[in-house]
C-alpha positions in Angstrom: 27.5 -12.9 -23.5 29.6 -16.0 -23.9 32.7 -14.1 -22.7 30.9 -13.2 -19.5 29.7 -16.7 -18.9 33.3 -18.0 -19.7 34.8 -15.6 -17.2 32.4 -16.6 -14.4 32.8 -20.3 -15.1 36.6 -20.1 -15.1 36.6 -18.1 -11.9 34.4 -20.7 -10.1 36.1 -23.8 -11.6 32.8 -25.1 -13.1 32.8 -28.3 -15.2 29.1 -28.6 -15.9 26.1 -26.3 -16.3 22.5 -27.1 -15.5 20.3 -24.9 -17.7 17.0 -24.6 -15.8 13.7 -23.9 -17.5 10.6 -23.7 -15.2 7.5 -25.1 -17.0 4.0 -23.9 -16.4 3.6 -26.0 -13.3 6.9 -24.6 -12.0 8.6 -28.0 -12.5 12.2 -27.5 -13.5 13.0 -28.8 -17.0 16.3 -28.4 -18.8 19.6 -29.9 -19.8 23.1 -30.4 -18.4 26.0 -29.3 -20.6 29.7 -29.6 -20.2 30.8 -26.1 -19.3 33.0 -25.6 -22.4 30.1 -26.7 -24.7 27.7 -24.4 -22.8 29.9 -21.4 -23.3 30.5 -22.2 -27.0 26.8 -22.6 -27.6 25.3 -19.8 -25.5 25.6 -17.2 -28.3 24.9 -19.5 -31.2 21.3 -20.5 -30.7 22.2 -24.1 -30.2 20.9 -24.4 -26.7 17.5 -25.8 -27.3 14.6 -27.8 -25.9 11.4 -29.2 -27.4 8.6 -26.6 -27.1 6.4 -29.4 -25.7 8.0 -29.1 -22.3 5.6 -26.2 -21.8 2.6 -28.5 -22.4 3.5 -31.1 -19.8 1.0 -31.7 -17.1 1.9 -32.5 -13.5 1.2 -36.2 -14.3 3.8 -36.2 -17.0 1.3 -36.3 -19.9 0.9 -33.7 -22.6 -2.0 -31.3 -22.9 -3.2 -30.2 -26.4 -2.0 -26.6 -26.3 -1.8 -24.5 -29.4 2.0 -24.3 -29.0 2.4 -28.1 -29.1 2.0 -28.1 -32.9 0.0 -31.3 -32.7 2.8 -32.9 -30.7 4.2 -34.7 -33.7 6.4 -31.9 -35.1 7.2 -30.4 -31.7 9.5 -27.6 -32.8 12.4 -26.6 -30.6 12.6 -23.4 -28.6 16.0 -21.7 -28.2 17.2 -21.2 -24.7 18.7 -17.8 -23.8 20.5 -18.2 -20.4 20.2 -15.2 -18.1 23.7 -14.3 -16.7 22.1 -12.6 -13.7 20.8 -16.0 -12.5 23.9 -18.0 -12.7 25.1 -19.5 -9.4 27.1 -22.4 -8.0 25.0 -25.5 -7.7 25.8 -26.9 -4.2 26.0 -30.6 -3.4 27.2 -31.9 -6.7 30.4 -34.1 -7.0 31.3 -32.4 -10.2 31.6 -28.6 -9.9 28.3 -27.5 -11.3 26.4 -24.2 -11.9 22.7 -23.4 -12.2 21.5 -20.9 -14.8 17.9 -20.0 -15.6 17.0 -19.5 -19.2 14.3 -17.8 -21.2 12.6 -19.7 -24.1 12.7 -18.0 -27.5 11.3 -18.6 -30.9 13.8 -19.1 -33.7 13.4 -15.5 -34.8 14.4 -14.3 -31.4 11.0 -13.3 -30.1 9.9 -14.6 -26.7 8.0 -17.9 -26.4 4.6 -16.5 -25.3 3.6 -19.2 -22.8 6.9 -19.4 -20.9 6.2 -18.3 -17.3 9.4 -16.2 -17.1 8.3 -14.2 -20.1 4.7 -13.9 -18.8 6.0 -12.2 -15.7 8.4 -10.0 -17.8 5.5 -9.0 -19.9 3.7 -7.5 -16.9 6.8 -5.9 -15.5 7.3 -4.1 -18.9 3.9 -2.5 -18.4 5.0 -1.0 -15.1 8.4 0.0 -16.5 6.5 2.0 -19.2 4.8 3.9 -16.3 8.1 4.6 -14.6 7.4 2.1 -11.8 9.7 -0.5 -10.4 8.0 -3.3 -8.7 9.5 -5.0 -5.6 8.6 -8.4 -4.1 9.5 -10.5 -1.1 8.2 -14.1 -1.0 7.6 -16.0 2.2 7.6 -19.7 1.4 6.3 -22.5 3.6 7.1 -26.2 3.3 6.9 -29.5 5.3 9.5 -32.1 6.2 7.9 -35.5 6.2 8.8 -39.1 6.5 9.7 -40.9 3.3 6.4 -41.8 1.6 7.0 -44.6 -0.8 3.4 -45.7 -1.1 1.1 -42.8 -2.2 -2.0 -44.7 -0.8 -0.6 -44.1 2.7 -1.0 -40.7 4.5 1.9 -38.4 4.9 3.3 -38.3 8.4 5.9 -35.9 10.1 9.5 -37.1 10.4 11.4 -38.0 13.6 13.7 -35.2 14.7 17.0 -35.4 16.5 15.2 -36.5 19.7 14.0 -39.6 17.8 10.4 -38.5 18.1 8.0 -36.9 15.6 6.1 -33.8 16.5 2.5 -34.5 17.5 1.1 -31.0 18.0 1.5 -27.5 16.4 4.7 -25.6 17.4 4.5 -22.2 15.8 7.8 -20.3 16.2 9.0 -23.1 18.5 12.8 -22.8 18.9 13.1 -26.3 20.4 11.2 -27.6 17.4 13.5 -25.9 15.0 16.4 -27.4 16.8 14.9 -30.9 16.1 15.9 -30.3 12.4 19.0 -28.2 13.0 21.2 -30.4 10.8 18.8 -30.1 7.8 18.3 -26.4 8.3 22.0 -25.6 8.6 22.7 -27.4 5.4 19.9 -25.6 3.6 21.4 -22.3 4.7 24.9 -23.4 3.8 23.8 -24.5 0.3 21.7 -21.4 -0.2 24.7 -19.3 0.6 26.8 -21.2 -1.9 24.1 -20.5 -4.5 24.1 -16.8 -3.5 20.4 -16.9 -2.5 19.2 -13.8 -0.6 17.5 -15.4 2.3 16.3 -13.7 5.5 14.9 -15.7 8.4 13.6 -19.2 8.8 11.0 -20.1 11.4 8.9 -23.1 12.5 5.4 -22.6 11.2 2.1 -23.9 12.7 2.2 -27.4 11.3 4.2 -30.4 12.5 7.7 -30.1 11.0 6.5 -27.1 8.9 9.1 -24.4 8.2 8.9 -21.0 6.5 11.7 -19.2 4.8 11.6 -15.4 4.1 13.4 -14.0 1.1 14.9 -10.4 1.1 12.9 -8.0 -1.1 14.1 -7.5 -4.7 13.4 -7.6 -8.4 10.5 -10.0 -9.2 12.2 -12.2 -11.8 15.3 -12.6 -9.8 13.3 -13.5 -6.7 11.4 -16.1 -8.7 14.6 -17.6 -9.9 15.8 -17.8 -6.3 12.5 -19.5 -5.2 13.0 -22.1 -8.0 16.6 -22.8 -7.0 15.7 -22.8 -3.3 13.1 -25.5 -3.8 15.6 -27.7 -5.7 18.1 -27.2 -2.9 15.7 -28.0 -0.1 14.4 -31.2 -1.8 18.0 -32.5 -2.3 19.1 -31.7 1.2 16.0 -33.4 2.7 16.7 -36.6 0.7 20.3 -36.6 1.9 19.0 -36.6 5.4 16.5 -39.4 4.8 13.3 -37.3 4.7 11.1 -35.6 2.2 10.5 -31.9 1.7 7.2 -31.0 0.2 5.7 -27.8 -1.1 2.3 -29.3 -1.6 -0.4 -26.8 -0.6 -2.1 -29.3 1.8 -0.1 -32.4 2.4 -1.8 -33.5 5.6 -5.5 -33.3 6.3 -5.1 -32.4 10.0 -2.4 -29.8 9.5 -2.4 -26.2 8.1 -1.5 -25.8 4.4 1.7 -24.3 3.0 1.5 -20.8 1.5 3.8 -18.6 -0.6 2.9 -15.1 0.8 3.9 -12.3 -1.6 4.9 -8.9 -0.2 4.4 -6.3 -3.0 5.6 -2.7 -3.2 6.4 -0.1 -5.9 9.1 2.5 -6.3 9.6 5.5 -8.6 12.9 6.2 -10.5 14.3 7.8 -7.3 13.5 4.9 -5.1 10.5 6.5 -3.4 7.7 4.2 -2.3 4.7 4.9 -4.5 2.3 3.2 -2.1 3.0 5.6 0.8 0.9 8.7 1.1 0.7 11.7 3.4 -2.3 10.2 5.2 -1.0 6.6 5.1 -1.8 5.1 1.7 -1.5 6.8 -1.6 -4.4 6.8 -4.1 -2.3 4.4 -6.3 -2.0 2.0 -3.4 -5.7 2.0 -2.9 -6.4 1.4 -6.6 -3.8 -1.4 -6.7 -5.5 -3.1 -3.8 -8.9 -2.5 -5.4 -7.7 -4.3 -8.5 -6.5 -7.3 -6.4 -9.9 -7.5 -4.7 -11.8 -7.3 -8.0 -9.8 -9.7 -10.1 -7.8 -12.1 -8.0 -10.9 -14.3 -7.3 -11.3 -14.6 -11.1 -7.8 -16.0 -11.7 -7.5 -18.3 -8.7 -5.8 -21.1 -10.7 -2.8 -18.9 -11.3 -2.0 -18.9 -7.5 -3.9 -22.1 -6.6 -3.0 -24.3 -9.5 -3.9 -27.9 -8.3 -6.8 -29.8 -7.0 -5.0 -30.0 -3.7 -4.5 -26.2 -3.6 -8.2 -25.6 -2.7 -8.0 -27.9 0.3 -5.7 -25.3 1.9 -8.2 -22.4 1.7 -10.4 -23.2 4.6 -11.6 -21.0 7.5 -9.3 -20.9 10.6 -6.6 -22.9 8.8 -4.2 -20.0 8.4 -5.4 -19.5 4.8 -7.8 -16.9 3.4 -11.2 -17.5 1.9 -11.8 -14.0 0.5 -9.9 -10.9 -0.5 -10.8 -8.6 2.4 -7.9 -6.4 3.5 -6.8 -5.2 6.9 -4.0 -3.7 8.9 -1.8 -6.5 10.4 -4.8 -8.9 10.0 -3.8 -12.4 9.0 -7.4 -13.6 8.6 -7.5 -11.4 5.4 -6.5 -12.5 2.0 -4.7 -9.1 1.7 -2.8 -7.9 4.7 -1.1 -4.5 5.2 1.9 -5.1 7.5 2.7 -2.4 10.1 5.7 -0.5 8.7 7.4 2.8 8.1 6.1 4.7 5.1 9.1 3.7 3.0 8.2 0.1 3.5 4.5 0.4 2.7 3.4 -2.8 1.0 0.5 -5.3 0.5 0.9 -8.9 1.4 -1.0 -11.3 -0.9 -1.7 -14.3 1.3 -3.6 -16.2 -1.3 -0.9 -18.2 -3.2 0.0 -21.7 -2.1 3.6 -23.0 -1.9 2.7 -25.2 -4.9 2.1 -22.2 -7.1 4.6 -21.3 -9.9 6.2 -18.1 -8.5 6.5 -16.5 -11.9 2.9 -17.0 -12.6 1.6 -16.1 -9.1 3.5 -12.9 -9.1 2.5 -12.1 -12.7 -1.2 -12.6 -11.8 -0.9 -10.4 -8.7 0.8 -7.6 -10.6 -1.7 -7.8 -13.5 -4.7 -7.5 -11.2 -3.1 -4.6 -9.4 -2.3 -2.9 -12.7 -5.9 -3.1 -13.8 -6.9 -1.5 -10.6 -4.5 1.3 -11.3 -5.9 1.8 -14.8 -9.5 1.6 -13.8 -9.0 3.5 -10.5 -10.8 0.8 -8.6 -11.6 1.7 -5.0 -11.0 -1.1 -2.5 -13.5 -2.3 0.0 -13.4 -0.8 3.5 -10.6 -2.0 5.7 -11.7 -4.8 8.0 -10.7 -4.9 11.7 -12.3 -8.2 12.8 -12.2 -11.8 11.7 -12.3 -12.0 7.9 -13.4 -15.6 8.1 -16.8 -14.3 9.2 -17.2 -12.5 5.9 -18.5 -14.2 2.7 -16.3 -16.5 0.8 -15.3 -14.9 -2.5 -12.7 -17.4 -3.7 -13.8 -20.4 -5.7 -14.1 -23.7 -3.8 -12.4 -26.0 -6.4 -10.3 -26.0 -9.5 -13.1 -26.7 -11.9 -15.1 -23.6 -10.9 -11.9 -21.5 -10.8 -10.9 -22.5 -14.3 -14.2 -21.4 -15.7 -13.8 -18.0 -14.1 -10.2 -17.6 -15.3 -10.8 -18.3 -19.0 -13.6 -15.7 -18.9 -11.5 -12.9 -17.3 -10.7 -10.8 -20.3 -8.8 -7.9 -18.6 -6.2 -10.2 -17.1 -6.1 -12.3 -20.2 -5.2 -9.2 -22.2 -2.2 -8.5 -19.9 -0.8 -12.0 -19.5 -1.5 -13.1 -23.0 -4.4 -15.1 -24.4 -2.1 -17.9 -25.6 -0.7 -18.3 -22.1 -4.1 -18.4 -20.5 -5.4 -20.9 -23.1 -2.3 -23.2 -22.6 -2.5 -22.9 -18.8 -6.2 -23.8 -18.9 -5.8 -26.8 -21.1 -3.0 -28.2 -19.0 -5.1 -27.8 -15.8 -8.2 -29.3 -17.5 -6.2 -32.3 -18.5 -5.0 -32.7 -14.9 -8.5 -32.3 -13.6 -9.8 -35.0 -16.0 -7.0 -37.3 -14.8 -7.9 -36.6 -11.2 -11.6 -37.4 -11.8 -10.6 -40.9 -12.9 -9.1 -41.7 -9.5 -11.2 -43.6 -6.9 -10.1 -42.3 -3.5 -9.6 -44.1 -0.2 -12.5 -42.0 1.2 -14.9 -43.5 -1.4 -13.7 -47.0 -0.7 -14.0 -46.5 3.1 -17.5 -45.0 3.1 -19.2 -46.4 0.0 -17.8 -49.8 -0.7 -20.0 -51.7 1.8 -22.6 -49.0 2.5 -23.9 -47.5 -0.7 
């Protein structure tokens, strides 16, 4: 492996390597190595990180997970860089590369709670069936003014015209042009990093954009989403604005989603979801599994307190797992396509979700549907917001459902679900300590 890395690094003239390790929240951890030292170490188990990085909460504290080893001993995990993920890191003064790494125990076995392994664990189940899963994420995000005081609301930035958007502009080409310089640099940097991007559009919110990724292998796509987020944030800062992937950054604007298009192929590349009469039995069972189990594991695609503010009726976000043909009010949408492109779009995940975990959860629920031959609900033709809400309303309720969901726990790993739940519980407890501006506004002089 070291020879392959050395050859690539020499060909690209790389001086430094950033080894990226997405934690449970999707926050990128890691180290920066001189290229020569990285190559010399990549086969010698000397690329390491403390295992506690997988127990860090979004607030920067540590949750008491089983793998923390009481925090005090905090043993290392060995990093195994994946050559398939290596790419040029754009925008650095020193020629730099990104590479995503797996976390391993000292004996060479995977670190069970690492999100990249959790996804691989599910994919191995499909591989054993002779299935190849294919995904295509659609990722939404906002550009905002710099917000140096978290007590102040987030506001849209001024564009090239010198004015900020004041109303929704879905698919507005003039609105996209307002941020042409930023968008062009995002595309240029993504091309340097060899990201497989498709189209970018202006979404429904003020200065809200959406990028579509070309379909491909799930782990590779998650790596690309991780690197894309890093690129977008850095480009935005260079232009004097923020880029945020919060699920609901502004109370009067739609939330940001990470829609997941999922399909399956056999060894010959045939779409396993297509049938003679439209949908194959396997497709129906896969959808049935999503409908049955996704509401029970909501924190895996809605991981933060803020995530549940996004899932409100008529706010371009689902409240249930109804499915329908080309129906965006449903949590599960079947896009109109040729049989070879038959797929299900999971519209539940927010842009704040860890892509490895959100995709792993989606595939796990579908896998259970296949095994149990779960029949889906009838297709819905009307407004799915008029149907009953089946998704939990807040993180607290969602966590209780998740830890009790034994079928998904068996596929993703009990140790992972336990660690994830403890991290989220610690974050929820920290949130509950905060007195909000709403409470000060309405209760301070009235209660």
